[in-house]
N, CA, C and O atoms as CSV, one atom per row, in Angstrom:
chain,resi,resn,atom,element,x,y,z
A,1,MET,N,N,76.205,77.076,100.174
A,1,MET,CA,C,77.804,76.270,99.650
A,1,MET,C,C,77.570,75.159,98.569
A,1,MET,O,O,76.660,74.379,98.289
A,2,LYS,N,N,79.014,75.502,98.019
A,2,LYS,CA,C,79.630,74.486,97.378
A,2,LYS,C,C,80.058,73.455,97.566
A,2,LYS,O,O,80.720,73.123,98.549
A,3,ILE,N,N,79.629,72.525,96.296
A,3,ILE,CA,C,80.139,71.469,97.026
A,3,ILE,C,C,81.518,71.105,96.665
A,3,ILE,O,O,81.533,69.899,96.913
A,4,VAL,N,N,82.288,71.314,96.378
A,4,VAL,CA,C,83.791,71.878,96.509
A,4,VAL,C,C,83.957,72.365,97.567
A,4,VAL,O,O,83.813,71.637,98.550
A,5,ASP,N,N,84.206,73.331,97.691
A,5,ASP,CA,C,83.620,74.524,98.897
A,5,ASP,C,C,83.974,73.734,100.399
A,5,ASP,O,O,83.772,74.394,101.418
A,6,LYS,N,N,84.754,71.643,100.602
A,6,LYS,CA,C,84.789,71.407,100.751
A,6,LYS,C,C,86.097,71.297,101.716
A,6,LYS,O,O,87.042,70.936,101.015
A,7,PHE,N,N,86.593,71.525,103.416
A,7,PHE,CA,C,88.073,71.682,104.265
A,7,PHE,C,C,88.187,70.449,103.435
A,7,PHE,O,O,88.707,70.595,102.328
A,8,TRP,N,N,87.612,68.737,103.939
A,8,TRP,CA,C,88.882,67.722,103.257
A,8,TRP,C,C,88.676,67.451,102.336
A,8,TRP,O,O,88.813,66.273,102.003
A,9,ILE,N,N,88.084,68.756,101.141
A,9,ILE,CA,C,88.274,68.192,99.586
A,9,ILE,C,C,89.691,68.702,99.430
A,9,ILE,O,O,90.649,68.064,98.992
A,10,GLY,N,N,89.673,69.858,99.825
A,10,GLY,CA,C,90.721,70.528,99.727
A,10,GLY,C,C,92.338,69.891,100.486
A,10,GLY,O,O,93.419,70.046,99.917
A,11,LEU,N,N,92.211,69.321,101.576
A,11,LEU,CA,C,92.885,68.267,102.174
A,11,LEU,C,C,93.486,67.182,100.882
A,11,LEU,O,O,94.502,67.225,100.188
A,12,LEU,N,N,92.397,66.278,100.947
A,12,LEU,CA,C,92.767,64.980,100.677
A,12,LEU,C,C,94.025,65.639,98.882
A,12,LEU,O,O,95.199,65.852,98.579
A,13,VAL,N,N,92.651,65.666,98.302
A,13,VAL,CA,C,93.217,66.900,97.163
A,13,VAL,C,C,94.956,67.937,97.020
A,13,VAL,O,O,95.710,68.158,96.072
A,14,SER,N,N,94.976,68.414,98.808
A,14,SER,CA,C,97.055,69.045,98.504
A,14,SER,C,C,97.578,67.626,98.864
A,14,SER,O,O,98.763,67.557,98.539
A,15,ILE,N,N,97.118,66.444,99.429
A,15,ILE,CA,C,97.568,65.345,99.462
A,15,ILE,C,C,98.537,64.736,99.350
A,15,ILE,O,O,99.673,64.545,99.786
A,16,ILE,N,N,97.294,64.262,98.136
A,16,ILE,CA,C,97.265,63.280,96.853
A,16,ILE,C,C,98.356,63.663,95.482
A,16,ILE,O,O,98.977,63.007,94.645
A,17,LEU,N,N,98.146,65.297,95.859
A,17,LEU,CA,C,98.489,65.707,94.109
A,17,LEU,C,C,100.333,65.746,94.969
A,17,LEU,O,O,100.841,64.703,94.557
A,18,PRO,N,N,101.180,66.322,95.708
A,18,PRO,CA,C,102.002,66.125,96.256
A,18,PRO,C,C,102.775,65.112,95.782
A,18,PRO,O,O,103.696,65.080,94.965
A,19,VAL,N,N,102.249,64.321,96.421
A,19,VAL,CA,C,102.905,62.770,96.905
A,19,VAL,C,C,102.809,62.567,94.910
A,19,VAL,O,O,103.934,62.532,94.412
A,20,ILE,N,N,101.615,62.444,93.862
A,20,ILE,CA,C,101.479,61.716,92.332
A,20,ILE,C,C,102.887,62.431,91.880
A,20,ILE,O,O,103.766,61.836,91.257
A,21,PHE,N,N,102.959,63.843,92.306
A,21,PHE,CA,C,104.312,65.051,91.197
A,21,PHE,C,C,105.440,64.150,92.256
A,21,PHE,O,O,105.732,63.288,91.427
A,22,GLY,N,N,105.870,63.950,92.909
A,22,GLY,CA,C,106.673,63.781,93.534
A,22,GLY,C,C,107.787,61.970,92.627
A,22,GLY,O,O,108.887,61.591,92.225
A,23,LEU,N,N,106.596,61.626,92.797
A,23,LEU,CA,C,106.596,60.145,92.707
A,23,LEU,C,C,106.842,60.286,90.819
A,23,LEU,O,O,107.546,59.484,90.207
A,24,THR,N,N,106.136,61.409,90.170
A,24,THR,CA,C,106.866,61.537,88.495
A,24,THR,C,C,107.428,62.117,88.838
A,24,THR,O,O,106.341,62.380,89.352
A,25,TYR,N,N,108.277,62.878,89.258
A,25,TYR,CA,C,109.536,63.577,88.934
A,25,TYR,C,C,110.161,62.464,89.788
A,25,TYR,O,O,111.083,62.061,89.079
A,26,PHE,N,N,110.162,61.837,90.780
A,26,PHE,CA,C,111.708,60.999,90.684
A,26,PHE,C,C,111.781,59.967,89.961
A,26,PHE,O,O,112.713,59.184,90.148
A,27,HIS,N,N,110.959,59.758,89.114
A,27,HIS,CA,C,110.513,58.318,89.018
A,27,HIS,C,C,111.532,59.001,86.775
A,27,HIS,O,O,112.361,58.671,85.926
A,28,THR,N,N,110.921,59.614,86.991
A,28,THR,CA,C,111.774,60.277,85.063
A,28,THR,C,C,113.033,61.015,86.274
A,28,THR,O,O,112.394,62.057,86.129
A,29,ALA,N,N,113.896,61.314,87.036
A,29,ALA,CA,C,114.425,61.662,87.212
A,29,ALA,C,C,115.288,60.274,87.545
A,29,ALA,O,O,116.107,59.970,86.678
A,30,TYR,N,N,115.235,59.791,88.188
A,30,TYR,CA,C,116.190,58.534,88.874
A,30,TYR,C,C,117.024,57.656,88.009
A,30,TYR,O,O,116.509,56.539,88.002
A,31,LYS,N,N,117.884,57.688,87.423
A,31,LYS,CA,C,118.624,56.844,86.339
A,31,LYS,C,C,119.390,55.895,86.853
A,31,LYS,O,O,120.091,55.134,86.186
A,32,GLY,N,N,119.256,55.904,88.461
A,32,GLY,CA,C,119.973,54.300,89.221
A,32,GLY,C,C,120.347,52.436,88.595
A,32,GLY,O,O,120.167,52.044,87.442
A,33,ASP,N,N,120.714,51.861,89.400
A,33,ASP,CA,C,120.407,50.999,88.760
A,33,ASP,C,C,119.302,49.677,89.589
A,33,ASP,O,O,118.840,48.562,89.347
A,34,LEU,N,N,119.310,50.989,90.949
A,34,LEU,CA,C,117.800,50.434,92.295
A,34,LEU,C,C,116.474,50.845,91.795
A,34,LEU,O,O,116.082,51.991,91.574
A,35,GLU,N,N,115.837,49.714,91.651
A,35,GLU,CA,C,113.967,49.993,91.896
A,35,GLU,C,C,114.238,50.734,92.240
A,35,GLU,O,O,115.195,50.933,92.988
A,36,MET,N,N,112.744,52.140,91.409
A,36,MET,CA,C,112.335,53.222,92.263
A,36,MET,C,C,111.938,53.447,93.883
A,36,MET,O,O,112.505,54.116,94.747
A,37,TRP,N,N,110.979,52.784,93.927
A,37,TRP,CA,C,111.046,52.313,95.590
A,37,TRP,C,C,112.059,51.676,97.161
A,37,TRP,O,O,112.091,51.701,98.391
A,38,ASP,N,N,112.825,51.099,95.796
A,38,ASP,CA,C,114.027,50.856,97.500
A,38,ASP,C,C,114.443,51.844,96.822
A,38,ASP,O,O,114.573,52.653,97.740
A,39,ALA,N,N,114.852,52.570,95.598
A,39,ALA,CA,C,116.258,54.055,95.734
A,39,ALA,C,C,116.270,55.445,96.675
A,39,ALA,O,O,117.136,56.209,97.101
A,40,LEU,N,N,114.169,55.284,96.787
A,40,LEU,CA,C,113.520,56.152,97.344
A,40,LEU,C,C,113.909,56.236,99.053
A,40,LEU,O,O,114.120,57.209,99.777
A,41,ILE,N,N,113.896,54.515,99.374
A,41,ILE,CA,C,113.846,54.029,100.556
A,41,ILE,C,C,115.349,54.783,100.648
A,41,ILE,O,O,115.844,55.765,101.201
A,42,ALA,N,N,115.714,53.798,99.835
A,42,ALA,CA,C,117.246,54.488,100.722
A,42,ALA,C,C,117.879,56.321,100.801
A,42,ALA,O,O,118.619,56.800,101.661
A,43,THR,N,N,117.304,56.975,99.658
A,43,THR,CA,C,117.209,58.211,99.647
A,43,THR,C,C,116.445,59.011,101.386
A,43,THR,O,O,116.920,59.743,102.253
A,44,ALA,N,N,115.416,58.509,101.222
A,44,ALA,CA,C,115.240,58.761,103.288
A,44,ALA,C,C,116.015,57.877,104.130
A,44,ALA,O,O,115.225,57.089,104.649
A,45,LYS,N,N,116.733,57.738,104.356
A,45,LYS,CA,C,116.907,57.415,105.136
A,45,LYS,C,C,118.571,57.647,105.201
A,45,LYS,O,O,119.065,57.666,106.328
A,46,SER,N,N,119.531,57.839,103.942
A,46,SER,CA,C,120.423,58.092,103.814
A,46,SER,C,C,120.643,59.261,105.141
A,46,SER,O,O,121.745,59.156,105.680
A,47,GLY,N,N,119.812,60.242,105.660
A,47,GLY,CA,C,120.743,61.115,106.235
A,47,GLY,C,C,121.075,62.598,105.468
A,47,GLY,O,O,121.409,63.632,106.045
A,48,LEU,N,N,120.895,62.417,104.064
A,48,LEU,CA,C,121.242,63.768,103.595
A,48,LEU,C,C,120.238,64.800,102.791
A,48,LEU,O,O,119.498,64.184,102.024
A,49,PRO,N,N,120.086,65.892,102.790
A,49,PRO,CA,C,118.899,66.708,102.407
A,49,PRO,C,C,118.146,65.885,101.181
A,49,PRO,O,O,116.948,65.613,101.106
A,50,LEU,N,N,119.370,65.521,100.094
A,50,LEU,CA,C,117.748,64.986,98.947
A,50,LEU,C,C,116.726,65.031,99.274
A,50,LEU,O,O,116.167,65.973,98.713
A,51,PHE,N,N,115.621,64.123,100.402
A,51,PHE,CA,C,114.387,63.883,100.106
A,51,PHE,C,C,114.226,64.467,100.369
A,51,PHE,O,O,114.139,65.020,99.272
A,52,GLY,N,N,113.888,65.615,101.379
A,52,GLY,CA,C,113.876,66.873,102.195
A,52,GLY,C,C,113.309,67.762,100.855
A,52,GLY,O,O,112.139,68.062,100.614
A,53,LYS,N,N,114.488,68.070,100.093
A,53,LYS,CA,C,114.511,68.526,98.468
A,53,LYS,C,C,113.026,67.808,97.617
A,53,LYS,O,O,112.082,68.429,97.130
A,54,LEU,N,N,113.187,66.741,97.651
A,54,LEU,CA,C,112.169,66.011,96.492
A,54,LEU,C,C,111.062,66.433,97.382
A,54,LEU,O,O,110.347,67.224,96.766
A,55,VAL,N,N,110.505,66.155,98.957
A,55,VAL,CA,C,109.208,66.121,99.305
A,55,VAL,C,C,108.791,67.759,98.917
A,55,VAL,O,O,108.123,68.046,97.924
A,56,LEU,N,N,109.455,69.019,100.148
A,56,LEU,CA,C,110.373,70.296,98.955
A,56,LEU,C,C,109.875,70.222,97.512
A,56,LEU,O,O,108.667,70.413,97.655
A,57,LEU,N,N,110.017,70.118,96.684
A,57,LEU,CA,C,109.749,70.142,95.679
A,57,LEU,C,C,107.935,69.659,94.937
A,57,LEU,O,O,107.195,70.251,94.151
A,58,SER,N,N,107.806,68.279,95.712
A,58,SER,CA,C,106.236,67.986,94.934
A,58,SER,C,C,105.214,68.892,96.341
A,58,SER,O,O,104.143,68.737,96.929
A,59,THR,N,N,105.860,69.424,96.339
A,59,THR,CA,C,104.370,70.608,97.470
A,59,THR,C,C,103.700,71.926,96.047
A,59,THR,O,O,102.586,72.435,95.922
A,60,PHE,N,N,105.076,72.095,95.139
A,60,PHE,CA,C,104.744,73.736,94.220
A,60,PHE,C,C,102.913,73.131,93.633
A,60,PHE,O,O,102.169,73.975,93.134
A,61,PRO,N,N,102.350,71.412,93.820
A,61,PRO,CA,C,101.621,71.867,92.987
A,61,PRO,C,C,100.342,72.848,93.538
A,61,PRO,O,O,99.794,73.780,92.949
A,62,ASN,N,N,100.022,72.180,95.147
A,62,ASN,CA,C,99.657,72.272,95.491
A,62,ASN,C,C,99.430,74.664,95.949
A,62,ASN,O,O,98.628,75.346,96.587
A,63,LEU,N,N,100.777,74.954,95.057
A,63,LEU,CA,C,100.102,76.381,94.765
A,63,LEU,C,C,99.747,76.690,93.803
A,63,LEU,O,O,99.739,77.903,94.009
A,64,GLY,N,N,99.238,76.523,92.308
A,64,GLY,CA,C,98.748,76.250,91.918
A,64,GLY,C,C,97.085,75.726,92.379
A,64,GLY,O,O,95.994,76.253,92.163
A,65,LEU,N,N,97.441,74.551,93.048
A,65,LEU,CA,C,95.119,74.436,93.491
A,65,LEU,C,C,95.149,75.141,94.523
A,65,LEU,O,O,94.081,74.974,95.111
A,66,PHE,N,N,96.024,76.086,95.251
A,66,PHE,CA,C,95.181,76.934,95.532
A,66,PHE,C,C,94.758,78.057,95.256
A,66,PHE,O,O,93.862,78.634,95.873
A,67,PHE,N,N,95.364,78.487,94.294
A,67,PHE,CA,C,95.415,79.693,93.692
A,67,PHE,C,C,94.629,79.239,93.134
A,67,PHE,O,O,94.041,80.220,92.678
A,68,LEU,N,N,93.864,77.939,92.616
A,68,LEU,CA,C,92.589,77.797,91.607
A,68,LEU,C,C,91.761,78.111,92.153
A,68,LEU,O,O,91.287,79.213,91.876
A,69,PHE,N,N,91.059,77.166,93.389
A,69,PHE,CA,C,90.143,77.631,95.084
A,69,PHE,C,C,90.310,79.066,94.903
A,69,PHE,O,O,89.282,79.580,94.461
A,70,TYR,N,N,91.494,80.075,95.145
A,70,TYR,CA,C,90.496,80.984,95.440
A,70,TYR,C,C,90.427,82.065,94.932
A,70,TYR,O,O,90.399,83.099,95.599
A,71,LYS,N,N,90.373,82.019,93.232
A,71,LYS,CA,C,89.536,82.636,91.920
A,71,LYS,C,C,88.907,82.036,92.092
A,71,LYS,O,O,88.276,82.884,91.462
A,72,ALA,N,N,87.812,80.790,92.504
A,72,ALA,CA,C,86.639,80.533,93.006
A,72,ALA,C,C,86.122,80.693,93.732
A,72,ALA,O,O,84.891,80.711,93.716
A,73,ASP,N,N,87.151,80.967,95.134
A,73,ASP,CA,C,86.144,81.837,96.286
A,73,ASP,C,C,85.804,80.137,97.025
A,73,ASP,O,O,84.831,79.782,97.690
A,74,TYR,N,N,86.745,79.523,96.689
A,74,TYR,CA,C,85.902,78.351,97.612
A,74,TYR,C,C,86.653,78.217,98.842
A,74,TYR,O,O,86.475,77.019,99.062
A,75,TRP,N,N,87.267,78.579,99.651
A,75,TRP,CA,C,88.176,79.136,100.907
A,75,TRP,C,C,88.034,78.455,102.465
A,75,TRP,O,O,88.619,78.776,103.499
A,76,HIS,N,N,86.954,77.312,102.203
A,76,HIS,CA,C,87.136,76.498,103.161
A,76,HIS,C,C,88.357,75.021,102.470
A,76,HIS,O,O,89.197,74.556,103.240
A,77,ALA,N,N,88.189,74.285,100.450
A,77,ALA,CA,C,89.063,73.996,101.178
A,77,ALA,C,C,90.750,74.709,100.318
A,77,ALA,O,O,91.639,73.973,99.890
A,78,CYS,N,N,90.771,75.721,100.285
A,78,CYS,CA,C,91.969,76.534,100.614
A,78,CYS,C,C,92.245,76.511,102.277
A,78,CYS,O,O,93.338,76.333,102.814
A,79,ARG,N,N,91.306,76.678,102.761
A,79,ARG,CA,C,92.330,76.103,104.131
A,79,ARG,C,C,92.535,74.864,104.181
A,79,ARG,O,O,93.481,74.465,104.860
A,80,GLY,N,N,91.663,73.892,103.442
A,80,GLY,CA,C,92.589,72.406,103.627
A,80,GLY,C,C,93.934,72.403,102.859
A,80,GLY,O,O,94.978,71.930,103.309
A,81,THR,N,N,93.766,73.068,101.478
A,81,THR,CA,C,95.759,73.067,101.110
A,81,THR,C,C,96.400,73.896,102.047
A,81,THR,O,O,97.439,74.248,101.488
A,82,VAL,N,N,96.362,74.284,102.912
A,82,VAL,CA,C,97.377,74.931,103.822
A,82,VAL,C,C,97.797,74.991,104.739
A,82,VAL,O,O,98.670,75.633,105.322
A,83,VAL,N,N,96.215,73.258,105.145
A,83,VAL,CA,C,97.088,72.213,106.318
A,83,VAL,C,C,97.854,71.472,105.739
A,83,VAL,O,O,98.738,70.877,106.355
A,84,ALA,N,N,97.594,71.292,103.813
A,84,ALA,CA,C,98.102,69.415,104.014
A,84,ALA,C,C,100.092,69.917,102.621
A,84,ALA,O,O,100.748,69.041,102.058
A,85,THR,N,N,100.404,71.468,102.549
A,85,THR,CA,C,101.089,72.028,102.354
A,85,THR,C,C,102.146,72.721,103.429
A,85,THR,O,O,103.343,72.941,103.248
A,86,ALA,N,N,101.437,72.964,104.463
A,86,ALA,CA,C,101.798,72.937,106.371
A,86,ALA,C,C,102.537,72.058,106.654
A,86,ALA,O,O,103.711,72.327,106.907
A,87,VAL,N,N,101.866,70.175,106.713
A,87,VAL,CA,C,102.248,69.022,107.054
A,87,VAL,C,C,103.597,68.514,106.041
A,87,VAL,O,O,104.338,67.703,106.598
A,88,PHE,N,N,104.043,68.973,104.397
A,88,PHE,CA,C,104.497,68.874,104.167
A,88,PHE,C,C,106.307,69.207,104.122
A,88,PHE,O,O,107.288,68.474,103.998
A,89,PHE,N,N,106.094,70.882,104.314
A,89,PHE,CA,C,106.687,72.174,104.502
A,89,PHE,C,C,107.793,71.385,106.367
A,89,PHE,O,O,108.942,71.084,106.689
A,90,ILE,N,N,106.649,71.422,106.867
A,90,ILE,CA,C,107.253,70.532,108.369
A,90,ILE,C,C,108.084,68.754,108.123
A,90,ILE,O,O,108.587,67.974,108.931
A,91,ILE,N,N,108.001,68.731,107.506
A,91,ILE,CA,C,108.336,67.134,106.889
A,91,ILE,C,C,109.272,66.970,105.600
A,91,ILE,O,O,109.681,66.067,104.871
A,92,SER,N,N,109.335,67.805,105.682
A,92,SER,CA,C,111.084,68.135,104.085
A,92,SER,C,C,111.483,68.677,105.096
A,92,SER,O,O,112.489,68.029,105.386
A,93,PHE,N,N,111.299,69.760,106.127
A,93,PHE,CA,C,112.222,70.857,107.405
A,93,PHE,C,C,113.003,69.524,108.482
A,93,PHE,O,O,114.218,69.644,108.644
A,94,ILE,N,N,112.580,68.796,108.899
A,94,ILE,CA,C,112.527,67.449,108.536
A,94,ILE,C,C,113.876,67.202,108.317
A,94,ILE,O,O,114.836,67.222,109.087
A,95,TYR,N,N,113.764,66.932,106.965
A,95,TYR,CA,C,114.661,66.003,106.595
A,95,TYR,C,C,116.098,66.742,105.720
A,95,TYR,O,O,117.091,66.128,105.331
A,96,LEU,N,N,115.820,68.213,105.580
A,96,LEU,CA,C,116.383,69.471,105.062
A,96,LEU,C,C,118.438,68.619,106.636
A,96,LEU,O,O,119.573,68.145,106.606
A,97,THR,N,N,116.998,69.227,107.813
A,97,THR,CA,C,118.501,69.301,109.029
A,97,THR,C,C,118.821,68.050,109.735
A,97,THR,O,O,119.763,68.012,110.526
């Protein structure tokens, strides 16, 4: 078994990568008067589907990560990526409705 081919490695990387991507995207796209964290919390509490869309957008790097794991035959890491992405999809659908 390969060192990188572990379920928990795929899971951890697939949780950390969307968070970093989402925060980077929000930091570059947000041009308001509030601090970034205050604006992010206000967006999540507002009831508008904007936060769900941000969470959904932040899962796109997981597609590339899944492709890399798939091409390298790291099947256990692929499973971790799918589980983490499913959690992000559930969170985004909760905020989208």
